[in-house]
LUMKOL-970755 format. One record per residue: x, y, z of N, C-alpha, C, O, CB in turn. Coordinates in steps of 0.1 Angstrom, whole numbers, plus 5000, padded with zeros to 4 digits. Glycine has a CB too. Example, Ala and Ser with C-alpha at 12.3 -4.5 7.8 and 13.67 -1.06 7.14 Angstrom:
<recs>
513249435078512349555078513249675078514249675085511349555090 512849785071513749895071512950005079513450115080514149945057 
</recs>
This chain:
<recs>
511448945140510048895131510048775126509148705128509848965119 511048745120511848595111513248605111513948695115511548565094 513348515105514848525098515748615092515348675082515048465091 517048625097518048735088518848665079520048655083519048815097 518748625068519848605063520948695055520748745044519448525058 522048715063523048855057524248725048524948765039524248985076 524148615050524848545036524548475033523448455037525748505034 525248355023524948255010524548145020525248135030526348214998 523248025017522847945019524147855021524047745016521947925009 525147875026526147735026526847715040526947805049527447765015 527347565042527647555058528847595059529447635048527447415065 529547595070530947645073531947595066533047625071531447635085 531947535056533147435046533147525032533947555025532547235043 531747535033531347665021530747575010530747614998533047775014 530447475012529747395001528047425006527447435016530347205001 527847444991525747434994525347315003525847205003524647394977 524647355009523747305018522847235011522147325006523247395025 522347115007521547044999520347045003519546964999521946914998 520147145011518347125014517547175002517447294999517847215028 516847064995515747084989514547144990514247175001515647004987 513747164981512247244980511747194968512347194958512247414980 510747174970509547134958509647284952510347284942507847084963 509147414956509047534955509447654967509047654978508047534952 510047714963510947814969510647984961510748014949512647744965 510148084972509548194969510248314971510348354983508548194975 510848384961511648504963510648624959509948614949513248504954 510848724969509948804971510548984968511449024975509448764986 510049044958511349164950510549294953509749334945511749134929 510849354965509949494964510449614961511649634957509349534975 509649684962510549824956510549894968509449914973509949934942 511749964975512050014984511350124992511950195000513150034981 509850154990509050224996508150185003507550075001508650284991 507750275012507250215026505850145017506050025014506850365039 504550205014503650125009504050014999503249924997502850195005 505050014994505349864988506049784999505749665002506349864974 506549825002507449705012506549635018506349515016508449775025 505649715028503949705032503449545025503649435030502749875023 502749575013502449545008503049375003502349285003502349645003 504349374999505149264996505749165010506049045009506349334988 505649245023505449185037504449105036504548975037505049275048 503149205034502149125041501648995028500648915030500649265045 502348985016501848895008502748755007502548645001501648954994 504048815014504748715022504448635031504448515031505448745027 504248705037503248605052502148535047502048415050502348715064 501148615036500348465031500748365023500248255024499348485023 501748385013502248255010503248135021503248015021503048304998 503948215029504848125038503548055046503647935047506048235049 502148135051501248045058500947895052500447805060500048115059 501147875034501247735027502147675034502047545032501447735014 502947725040504647575043505447595035506247505033504547405040 505647735026506847745013507747845020507547935028506347794994 508447815015509347905024509848005014509747995002510647815031 510248125021509748295014511248345017511948315028508148425025 511648425004513148485007512748615001512548634989514548415000 512648715013512548865011513848955008514548955018512048925023 514149015001515249094998514949245001513749285004515749064982 516049335000516249435000516949515009516849445019515449474997 517449595012518349655021518249635036517149605041518249775020 519349645042519549665058518149745060517149685063521249765063 518249905058517649975064516049945059514949975065518450095062 516249905050514149915045513949785051512849795057513549895023 514449665053514249565059513749555073512749485078515249525057 514549615077514149735092512649745093511749695099514849925090 513049875083511649935083510349865079509249895081511750045073 510849755075509249715071508849585084507749545086509149625050 509849565089509149465099508749585109507749565117510049335106 509449695109509149775122507549815125506849805134509949915120 507449875109506149895108505149795104504149845100506049995100 505149665105504149555105503149565110503249645120504449445109 501849515108500949505116500049375117499849305107500249615114 499449345129498749215127498549095125497549015125498449215123 500049075124500848915122501048865131501248955138502148885117 500948745138501448675149503148635143503248575132500448535152 504048665149505548665147505848525143506648495135506448715161 505048415150505348285146504848205133505348105128505048215155 503548295128503148245114503848325100503448335089501648265112 505248375109505848415096507448335096508348365089505848605094 507548245104508748215107509748125095510948095097508448135120 508948085083509248075070509848165059510248125048508348065067 509948305064510548415058511748445064511948465076509948525058 512948435050514348465052514548625046514048675035515448345043 515048675053515348845050516248875046516848935055515348925057 517248865031518348935024518249065028517249135028518348925010 519649105032519449245033521249265026522249235032519049315052 521049315012522449385002522149505007521149555012522449374983 523849565003524049685002523649754988523649684977525349695005 523349884988523749944974524050064977523750124987522649944964 524850144966525650274969525050374980523850354983525750344954 525550464985525350534995524750674985525250714975526950555006 523350734991522650814982522150904997522250895009521450734970 521251024987521551124993519851115001518851074995522051274983 520051155015518551155023518251255025518351275037518351105035 517851335019517451495020515951485030515151385032517151565000 515851605036514751625041513351635029513551665017515151745049 512051615033511251685026510751855029510851935038510251605028 510351855016510351975013508752025017508052005007510851994999 508252065028506952115027506452205018505352165014506652155035 506752285015506752355004506952374986506952474978507252405009 507152224986507552194971506252204964505252174969508252044968 506452244952505452244941504252104939503052104937506452254928 505151994942504451874940504551774952505551774959504951804927 503751714954503751624970503851514968503651434978502551614979 504251464956505451344954506251384963506351504968506251324939 507051274966508251294979509451274969510051164966508051154996 509751404965511051414956512351344970513451304965511351634951 512251334983513251304990513851164989514951114995512851335002 512651084978512850964979513250914965513350794963511650904986 513350994957514050964942515550924941515950864931514051094933 516450954952517350894952517450744957518350674952518050974958 516850694964516250594968516050494954516850414950515050644976 514950514949514550454937516150454928516650344925513050554928 516650544926517550504918518450404923518850304917518150594913 518950434934519750344941519450204941520250114939519950384953 518050204944517750004943517849974929517049884927516049934947 518449994919518649954903519949884906520249794898518950104891 520749904916521949844916521649714924522649664929522949944923 520449644926520349534934520149424928519949314933519449544942 520349454915520149374902520949254903520449144903520549444891 522249294904523649214906523549104917523648984914524849314911 523449144931523249084943522049014942522148914948523349164953 520849034937519448964939519748844926519448734928517849084936 520348884915520348774909521848644911522048554903520048844894 522448674920523448604926522348524935522048414931524648704933 521848574948521048484951519748404945519248344953520848524960 519248404937518448374929519048224923518548114923518148484921 520248274917521048124908521347974920521247854919523248194902 521648094931522448004944520847904951520847794955523348164961 519648004950518847914954517947824945517047744948518247984963 518347864933517847784923518447594923517947494918518347874910 519347624929520047444932519747404942520347314947521547394933 518847474948518447394962516347364956515447334964518947554983 516147384948514947384947514247354934514847404925514647484952 512947284931512247264917511947364915512547424905511147184915 511547404918511247544913511147694916510247724924510347534911 512047794911511747934916511147994913511148044902512348004917 509948044924508948154918509748314919510748314927507348154928 509548384914510348524917508948604917508248594907511748594903 508448674927507148794928507848914930508548944940505948784941 507548994917508949134916507349254916506349264909510449134893 507849314928506849494921506749504909507849474904507549644922 505949534902505649554890506649704884507249714873503949574890 506749794894507549884892508849874894509649974893507249964898 509249774897510949744898511349634892512249574899511549734913 510949574880511249454872512749474868513249374862510349434858 513649584870514749614862515649504871516649444867515149784862 515249484884516249454894516149274889517149204893515749524914 515349224885514849084881514949044869514448934866513549074884 515849124859515749144846516749014845516348944836516049304838 517748974850518348854848517648694847518148594840519148844859 516448694854515648604858515648454848515848334851514248684857 515448514835515148454819516148344820515948234817515448564804 517448374825519048294826518348164835518448054830520548404838 518048174842517448044852516947944850515847944857516648064860 517047824843516147764840515147684848514647604840516447704834 514847684857514247644867513447754876512747724885515247574874 513647884871512648004875511448044869511147964859513348124873 510748124871509348184868509448314877510048334888507848074873 508748414867508648544875507348574874506848554863509548664870 506548614886505248704888505548824894506448844902504148654895 504248924886504249084886503249084899502149034899503549174869 503749124909503049214917502749334914503649404911503449224928 500849384915500749524905500449574922499849504930499149544888 501049684925500949744938499949844938499949924948502149784944 498949864925497949964924496649904924496649784925498150054912 495649954922494349914918493949874903493849944893493650004922 493649774906492749724891492049814882492149824869491449624896 491449894889490550014886491850114872491750134860490250124906 492850124882493850234875494650184865494950234854494850304885 494950044870495449984859494550004842494950084833495449834864 493349914842492249924838492450074828492650084816491149914851 492350204838492550354832493250364824492850414814492850444838 494650344824495750364816495550264803496150304792496950344826 495050174803495050064788494250124782494450134770494649894788 492550214789491850254780492050394774491450434765490950244785 493350464784493550574775494450574763494350654754494050664783 495350444765496450434754495550384743495950394732497650324756 494050334747493650254734492450384728491450374722492850064739 493150504731492150584730490650594732489850614723492350614722 490450574745489050554751488050514745487250594742488650644756 488050384743486850354729485750324741485950304753487350184714 484350324734483050364742482450214739481450194733481950514736 483250104745482749994742482449894757482549774756483749944732 482249964766482049944780480649954788479950054789482850024784 480449864792478849884803478649984804479750044804478749834817 477450104807477450264810477850284822478150404825476150344808 477850184833478250234847480250244844481050334846477550084862 480450134841482050134842482150234831483250274833482949984841 481750294820482050414812481950514818482750604820481450434801 480950504823480350654839481450684843482050784839479350614857 482050594851483250644859484850634849485850704851483350514874 484650554838485950574832486250754825487350814823485850444820 485050794823484950934818485151064827485451174825483650954812 484850984838485551104855486651084862486851104874484651094869 487651044850488951024853489651164855489751244845489550944843 489951184865491051324863492351294855492851194851491651374878 492951454852493951394844495051314851495051324864494551494834 495951254845497151214851498151304853499151264859497651124845 498151414848499451504845499251574862498351604870499351634827 500551584861501051654876500851504885500551514897499951824884 501051414881500851314897502351274895502751264907499551154898 503051254889504151224889505351334882505151394872504051104883 506351334891507751434888508651374876508951254877508751444903 509251434866510051394857511151264866511251164858510851544850 511651254875512851204878512051054883512850954884513651304890 510851034885509750924885509750844872509950734869508250984887 509150994862508950914852510050854843509750784833508050984844 511450904845512650824837512550674846512450574840514450934838 512750674858512950594865511750444860512050334859512950664879 510650504859509550384855509750354842509450244839508150424856 510250454832510550434819511950284816511950194807510950594814 512650314826513850204827513250104827513550014820514750194839 511950094840511749964847510849864834510649744834510650004864 510149984822509049904817509949894804509449824795507449984815 510949934803512049824794512749724797513249654789513149874789 512749694808513449614816512849504820513349444829514049664825 511249444813510649384822510949244815511049234802509049444825 511249124826511448994823509948924816508848974818511948934837 510148804809508648744805507948664819508248554824508848624792 506648774823506048724832505548604831505548534821505348784834 505148554843504048434839502648464845501748394844504648284845 502748564851501248604858501248754863502148844861500948494872 500148774870499848864878499348864893498348784894499248914873 499548914903499148874912498349094916498849204913500748764922 497049054923496749174928496149174944495349104950495849214918 496949304947496349324965494849354960494549464964497149494976 493849284954492249304957491649194955492049084951491449394948 490649244958489349134959487949134944487249234941488449194975 487849024940486649054933485449124932484949184923486348994933 485149114947484249184946484449354949483549434952483449124953 485549374949485949494949486249574935486249694933486849474957 486649474926487249524908487149444902487849434892488749574905 486049324904485649194893485949264880486849234873483849134894 484749384876484749404863486049464856486049464844483749484860 487349514864488249604856489049454858489749444848488949784863 489249344868489949234867489949154852490849124845489349154877 488749144851488149094839488749164825489449114816486549124840 488249294825489049354815490349354812490749364800488849444816 491249334824492749334821492949154819494049114815493649414836 492149084822492448924821492248934803493148884796490948794832 490949014797490449024785491749024773491948954764489649154785 492549174781493249254772494349154768494949174758493849384779 494749014780495748974775495448794774496148694777496949034785 494048824769493648654764494448594758494548484761492548614757 495248634747495648594739497148504741497648424733495548694731 497548544750498648474757498448394770497248394774499448564760 499448324777499148234788499348294803499448234813500048124786 499248444801498948504808498148454823497048404820498648564799 498348474831497648434842497548554853498548624854498348314846 496648574860496148664870495148604879494348524875495648774864 495348654893495448644910494848754914495348854909496948634916 493648774922493048894929493348824942492648724942491348944926 494048814953494148764963493948854974494148814986495248694963 493748984972493949044985492749064991491749034984494549174984 492449105005493249205007494449135016494349055025492249325014 495849195009497149125018496949165034497049075042498949185013 496649275038496949265053495549205061494449205056497449445060 495949175072495049105081493449185083493449315082495949095098 492349135084491449155083490749155094489549165094491249115075 491149135102490649095118492249165126493349155123490348875123 491649225135492549245144492849215158492049275165492549335143 493649135166493649075175494449165184495649185182494048945172 493349245199494149325201494649295217493849225224493549465197 495549335222496249305229496249425240497249485242497449275223 495349445246495149565257495749615268495849735271494249555263 496349475275497349495284498849515284499549535294497149415291 499149515268500749535262501149665265500349765265500849515245 502149665269503049795271503349865258503649985259504449755279 503349805247503749825234502249855225502149855212504749695228 501349865231500149945223500150085223500450155233498749905229 499750145210500250285209498550355220497450335223500450355187 499650455220498450555232497250635224496150675229499350715242 497750645210496250645207494850535205493650555203496450705196 495450435206494450315208493450315223492250315226495450175207 494850325229494150395245492750455243491550425245495050535251 493550585236492250695236490950665228489950735229492650845230 490950565222490050555210488950475219487750515220490750475195 489250385224488950315240488150375248487450325256490150305249 488350445247486750575258486350685248486050795253487550705276 486350655231485150695222484250635223484350535230485250695210 482650675215481650585212482150535199483250575195480350635211 481550445192481250395182481250485173480750595175480250355182 481950455159481850565148482350715152482550805143480350575142 482450745162482650865164483750985163483651105165482450855172 484750915157486350965157486950945140487050835133487450865169 487251095137487751085122488951045121489551065132487651205113 489650995113490850925113491951055102491551035091490450735105 492651125103492951195095495051155096495851155106492151365100 495051105079496451065077496551065063495551025057496850925083 497351105056497951115044499050995036499450985025498751225047 499050925047500450825042501650845050501750915060501050845025 502750775043503950745048504850855042505950885046504350605046 504250915030505450965023504651125017504951165006506050845009 503751185026503151315023503651395033503951355044501851315023 503751495030504151635036503351785038503551875029505051665029 502651825049502051935046502852055048503952055054501051945053 502452155043503352265047502652345062501552305065503552375034 502952415067502452505078501352555075500452525082503252605082 501152625065499452665061498452575057497252595056499452735049 499252455054498052335054497852295067496652275071498452205046 499152275074498452235086497452315094496552255101499452215094 497452445092496552575094495552545096494952525107496352675085 495252515081493852515076493352375078492252365073493752565061 493752275082493652125087492752125100491652065102495252055090 493552215110493452225120492552305126491952275136494452235122 492252445117491052515119489552445113488452495116491452655113 489752345104488552305098488252165106487152125107488752285080 489352085114488852005122488052035136487151975142489851915123 488952175141488252255152486952295154486452295165488552355152 486252335139485452415137484252285133483052305133486052525128 484852175129483952095126483152045137482052005132484652005121 483252045150483151995166482951805163482151745170481452085175 483651755155483751625156485551595164486551665166483351565141 485251475167486451375172487051355164486651355152486351265177 488651325168489651355154491051255161491251275173490151575149 491951165152493151135156493851235142493151255133493350965157 494951275143495651335134496751265131497351235141495851465137 497251225121498751165119499451255115499551245103499051055111 500051365122500751515114502451515116503051575125499951695122 503051415104504251375105504551425091503551435083504351225110 506251465086506351475076506451365069506351265075507151545075 506551355052506951195050507951165051508751245055506751135039 508351005047509650935050511050995042511150995029509250775045 512051035051513250995045514050855038513650735040513851025053 514750885032515350795024516050655036516350535033516450885014 516150735047516550615061515850665071516250755078518450595067 514650595073513650655083514050625099513250645108512250585081 515350585100515750575112516650705114517050735125516450455114 516950775106517850885109517051045106517751145105519350865100 515751055104514751165101514851285113514551255125513151085101 515251395109515351525119513851545118513351555106516451665115 513151565130511551525131511351715128511951805135510951425151 510851725122510251895121508651845124507951745122510452005102 508451975129507152005138506352105127506752225124507652095155 505252055122504852175116503852285124503452245135504052125103 503752365121503552475131501752485128501252475117504652645126 501052505141499352485145499152595151499852645159498652355155 497952645143497052775151497552765167497652655173495152745149 497852925177498152885190496952885198495852945197499152955196 497452785206495952715215495452605205494452565210494552855218 495552565198494552465187494852325196493752255196495252465167 495952265203495852175210495252185225494652085230496952135209 495352295231494352285243492952295240492152235247494652375252 492652365229490952395227490252285226489052275229490452475214 491052185222490652035213490951915222490651795219491752005199 491551975234492051865242490451775245489351815248493051935257 491151645243489951585248488751515239488051415240489351675255 489051635226488351555218489151525207488851435199487251625214 490151565207491251505192492751465201492951475213491851675176 493651435190494951405195495451405182494851375172495151275203 497051445184497551465174499151405178499951445186497251605170 499151285167500151175164501151255160500851345152499651065153 502451245163503751295156504851175151505851195144504451385166 504451075154505750995149504350875139503150885137507150895168 505350805137504550655132503650605144503750615157505750515128 502550545133501250555140500650425137500950395125500250685136 500050325143499350175136498050195128496950145132499050075148 498350255115496950305107496150145110495250145118497450355086 496450055103495649955104494749915117493549865115496549865101 495449935131494749905143493650025142492450015144495749895157 494350135140493250235139492050235132490950255137493650335136 492150215123490950195114490250065116489150065110491250205101 490649945123489749825129488949845144488149765150490849715131 489450015147489149995161487250035160486850085150490350115171 486750025168485150045165484750205166483650245161484349965177 485550285171485250375175485750545162485450665162485950355190 486650455153486850495138485450465130484750365129488150395130 485250585126483950615115484050665105483050655097483050695119 485450735100485750815091487350835090488050845100484950935094 487850855076489350825073489050945063488150945055489950665067 490051025064490551115056491851085052492851085059490451245062 491851055039493351005031493451075020492851165015493450845025 494850995017495551025002495150944993495450954981497051025001 494450844999494150724987495250674983495250654971493250764974 496250644988497250554983496850394984496150374994498650574991 497150294976496150164977496150114990495150074996496650044966 497450114996497550015003496550075016495949985023499249975006 496250205018495150275025494050205023493350125030494950405021 493850235008492550235001492050065011491150025019492850234977 492750025007492649835010492549825026491649755030494149725005 493249865033492749905048491849945048491149855052493249985055 491050055045490050125047488949995044488749915053490050265038 488449985033488049875027487649755038486549725043489249835017 488849705041488949565051487849625063486849565067490949535059 488349725067488249765083486549845081485849865090489849895089 486349865069484649885066484650075070483650155072483349765080 485750095069485950285073485450355058485850325047488050345078 484650435061484350525046485450615045486350615054482650615047 485550675037486750795030486350895024485550895015487650765019 487051015032486751145027488551165020489551185026486151285043 488351145006489651144999489951294994489351404992489551034985 491051264994492351404995493451334988494551324994492951455014 493351294975494551274964495751364967495551484967494051314949 496951324969498251414965499051374956500051444953499051434974 498851244951499951224937499951084934499251004940501651274939 500651064925500650894919499150884912498650964905500850754934 498650724919497650684918496350734919495350744912497750624921 496650754931495550874938494650894935493750824939495650974940 494351004927493651054919492450984918491351004923494251054908 492850874907492150754905491650684913490450644910492650684900 492250624927491650554935490850624941489750574944492450494943 490950714943489550834948488350854939487450914945490151004948 488050814928487050804915486450644922485250624926488150794895 487650524921486950424925486150424941485150364944487950314923 486850504949485950484959484450594959483350584964486950514972 484850684950483550794954482350734946481250704951483750964948 482850704931481750674920481450574921480250554920481950694907 482350434922482450294913481850254927480650264926484050214906 482250214941482550174951481250254960480350194966484150204954 481250404960480450474970480450464984479550484992479350454966 482050434987482050425000482850555002483550555013482650285006 482950674993483650805001483350894992482650874983485150805003 483851004994483551134992484551214984485151124979483451185004 485051304979486351374974485851544986484851614987486351394950 487351534993487751674998488151764990487551874991488651665007 489051754980489351844969489451764954490151664951490951914973 488651834945488851784934490451774927491251854932488051854925 490751694920492151684915492751764905493951764903492451564912 491651844897491751944892492352074899493052144893490651964889 491952094911492252204917493552184930493852234941490752264923 494052074923495252034933496452144935497452114942495951904928 496252264929497452324930496652494939497152604943498152344911 495652454940494852564953495052534965495252414967493352584953 494952614976495252594990493752504994492652554989495452754999 493652405001492752355009492352455019493252485027493152235013 491352495021490652575032490152495043489852375044489452655026 490252615051489552535064487852505061487252395064489752655080 487352585057486052545051485552415047484552345049485852605041 486852395039486452285027486652135036486052025034487752305010 487852155048487852035056486852055063485951975062489051995064 486652165073485652125078483752095070482752035076485952225088 483752115064482552055053482451915050481451845050482752125040 483751875047484051745043483951635053483451525053485151735038 484851715064484451615078482951625083482651525089485551665093 482251695083481051725089480151645078479151575083480751885091 480251645068479451575057479351425060478251365060480151595043 480751365063480951235067480851185081480651065084482051205062 480851275089480851195100479251235106478751175115482151235111 478651345100477451425109476451445101475751545103477851555116 476151335088474751415084474251245076475051155074474851595070 473251245074472551125070473251045058473450925056470951165065 473551145050474351105036475951045043476550955037474651285024 476251085051477851015056477650905060478350805057478651075066 476350875069476050755076475650625065476050515067474750795088 474750655054474550555044475850545036475950435032473450595035 476950625033477950605029479150495044480250435042478350765023 478750495050479350455060479050295062479750195064478850555071 477550305060477150155064477150095051476649985052475750145071 477650135036477950085027479449985028479849885023477850185018 479950115038481450075036481449935044482149835041482750205042 480549945055480449835064479749745059479849645066479849865076 479049715047478649605039479749555034480049435038477749635029 480449635025481749595014482649495024483149385020482849755009 482849565036484049525045483349375050484249285052484449655060 482349345052482149165057482249105047482748995047480749115063 481849165036482149095023483549055021483848935021481649185012 484149105020485349145019486549035030487648985027485249305021 485849045041486248935050485848835050486148745058486148955059 484848825039484248665041485448595030486148495032482048635035 485548685020486448635008487448625009488048594999486548694999 488048625022489648605021489248455033490248385035490948785027 488148425040488248275048488048165037487748175025487148245061 488248045046488147925040486747925029485547945032488047825052 487147895018486247885007485848025002484848034994485047805010 486248105005486048285003486748274989487748204986486948415017 486048394978486748414966488148434968488948384960486248514959 488448504976490248564974491148474981492348494980490548744982 490448344988491548254993491248174980492148154973491548175009 490148124977490348044962491248064955492047984950489448064953 490948204954492348244941494148244945495148214938492048454937 494248274961495148214963495448054969496448024975495648294970 494347984968494847864967495347784952496147694949493947794974 494447854944494847844929496147904926496947854918493847894920 496348024932497948064928499247974931500247964924498348194935 498947924944499947804953499547694944500547644939499547774972 498547634941498247544934499147554918499647464913496747544935 499147644915500347674904501347654905501947574898500547774900 502047744917503547694918503647564918504447504911504147744929 502947514927503447424933503147274921503547164924502747414950 502447284908502047184898503347114894503347024886501247234885 
</recs>
């Protein structure tokens, strides 16, 4: 996809190469798919301004990010240099489909191992600082410990990439302030409908996040994977909360490509896209709960029965959540009702491996998305104009679901978060699918999603609001 740097920027004599730049950018992702992906997309955007970009991680996670990248012309990312660092060995247990929480507990060892990137990343930053006038470090907001020492480098400045929605960030601030009733009625209505954050994160992740919060370096600003047309009021509230300092804010999303260049004659095209080619417009619901969610056999059975009884066409991504090393996974096959695949043959397909979500959402035959509401998935569905049947699983997802349903009005709720410990029945699945795909209400939601998509797509084009914010960020770091 682009350059791989396994060694330092030195020539064969061991002396530093004095290739100097006005600005050099270093991207520091969290080592989980939704974060790797967003940072890689942002890297592509920044590199399109002819700025050298350095992307750091482990060999495994860099390979993962590249292998799953969608929508970019490889020639467009030639300015990206990938640095692969070692971390201590860590356990890679398989996901537990019957765990009491949907959070991917099997990935907590990866989070803890990522802490050891601090030393090699600092060494890289020191080295790069000698070859550039300004060194800009963009770090995922939930892994600042890795760049804790950036303040020791005189010509470096750091920016925080916020991997969740501005709405969710705003809700946390509002709750910490005691839920003041100082907002406009429609904003207050959305805030007061918030689900409890209880049960969304396990203790191991809470401990990891506490370390990160205690380690934050001084940041020069925040970058959001969102658009002001989507979250303008909440971005304004976040900016207002920090109005007393020089902190800056840029909403430069969506990061993902908003137009998919189809190559229908390529051998690499996923078979599910060829199946979609044969379906009618907006006729298929896409069922996918992200890269980290694992459903139990009983949950899979209920989803299967619900899809079958709904009578709707579907693509269902049925795979376990990622392990710590996605290239060494032992694939578990969730059990489905006997004869299900035979009975639904021609009307639906099941994909049991990684699938190109962005391309599926961008296909004209896709008319709905049953989703866990991870922010990456939310932005992709908004970009492509696909309405959502929201089934949040953990973390920020319950609040993203509220944003889609109550604020943007481009989604409906499958299962209320307060009932997360209950089994979602086939009747609930059937009703949600029919409501989204085969009712007047669903069609209204779909039309709103398509209209929002047009606005968001325009925002990243020349002169659009997100493009202007990206131009502003680039001008700022080049100042």
